[in-house]
N, C-alpha and C positions, 0 to 999 in steps of 0.2 A: 648428093647430099642425102643424109639419112632421114627417114621419116620420123617425125616427132611422135612419141608414144604418149597418149593422153589416157590416164586411168583414174578410177574413182578415188583412190587415196590421194593422188596428186591434186585432183580438183577440190576435194574436201580441205586439204591442207592450204589451198589457195583461197579458202573462204567461201566456196560455193555451198549452197544447201544441197541436200541429197537430190531434191527435185531438179535443181539447176544442173548439177553434175550429170545426172542421168540424161537430161535433155541434150547436153553437149555430147555425151557418148552415143546418143542415137543419131546424131547428125551424119548425113551421107557424105559431106565434103568438108575439107578443112576450112573453106570459106564460111560455111554455116557455123562451124565451131568458133571461128574468129568473131563472127557477129554476136554469138551468144556470150562469149567471154568478154567482149567489149561492153555488152549490155550489163553484165555483172560487175564490171570494173567501175562504171560510172558512179553508182552509189557509194562504193568504197572510197573513191577519190573525194567525193563531196564530204564524206564523214571525216576524212583526213584534214580537209580544209577547215571544217568547222572546229575540229580539235585544235588545229594550229592557231586559229583565231582566239580560242579560249586560252591557250597557253600564252599567246602574245599579251592578252589582257592581264593575266596574272603576273607576267613578267613586268609589265608596266606598273601595276600596283606595287609590286615589291620594290621596284626602282624608286618610285615616288616616296614610299615609306622610308626607305633607306636614306634618301636625300633629306627628308624631313627630320629624321633621327640625327643625322650628322650636321644639320644646318647647311646643307648644300655642299659640304666639303667632300672631296673624293676620298674614298677609303680603299 
C-alpha cells in the first residue's frame, strides 16, 4: 500500500490552522498525525451538529408557518 502524503495545502484545505497543520507535519509517526487530526476533527463535527440543529429549528418554524397559512391543508 502506498504511503499517504500529508502536505500543508491539503491540511489547510481540510480546515486546519497553520499552527495545527505544522504540528501534524512535525509528527514522527502516522499514529501521531492521526491523533492530531482527530483532535482537530472533533470541534468541526460539533459545529456541524450545532448548525444542523439550527437548520432543523428553522425548518420546523417554516413548516408550522406554512401549516398556519394553509389552515393545516397539505400543499
